[in-house]
N, C-alpha and C positions, 0 to 999 in steps of 0.2 A: 497247506500247500502254499509256498511262497512265490511271489511274482518277481522276476528279475528284470522284466522289461522296464525300460525308461519311459516315464510318462511325458508326453509332449507338453512343454511349458510355453506359455505366451512370451513373446519377446518384450523385454522391458523398454518402455518408451522413456525418453528423457523427460524429467519432471520440471526442467527449466522453463518450458513454455508457459505453464500454468502460473508459476511464480512470477515470471516476467509480465504476463498480462495483469496479474494482481497488483504488482508494483506500479505499472503504468497507469492502471485505473485509479489507484490511490493517489498518485501524483497529479493526475488530471483533476481529481475531486478537490485536492488542496489548492490548486491553481484557480479552479472555478470559484471556490469559496472566497479565496483572497480577492479575486476580481469583483465578486459581488460585494464584499465588504468595502472595497475601494470605491465602487460606483455609488453605494448607498451613503457611506459615511465620510469619504474623502481620505486623504493620507494621514489625517490626525489619529484615526482609529488604530493604526499600526503603531504609533508612538505610545498611545495609551495601553495597547496590548502588551508591548514589550515592558513597559514600566510595571504594569500589574503582574506580569509573569515573574519578573525579577523580585517583586515584593512578596510574592507567594513562596518563592525559593528561599528567601531569607527568613 
């Protein structure tokens, strides 16, 4: 015996909210990490970071 009735489906919620929250959280973590590095080591740490990153890429 076959059922021809349509099953009620849940409405799809937009997934953009979760992705947006995740991206904002990751951005805030990067900003906090940069601020902590700046506070502990000063501006010189970013120059060394860029130099070491470029040396690893080459």
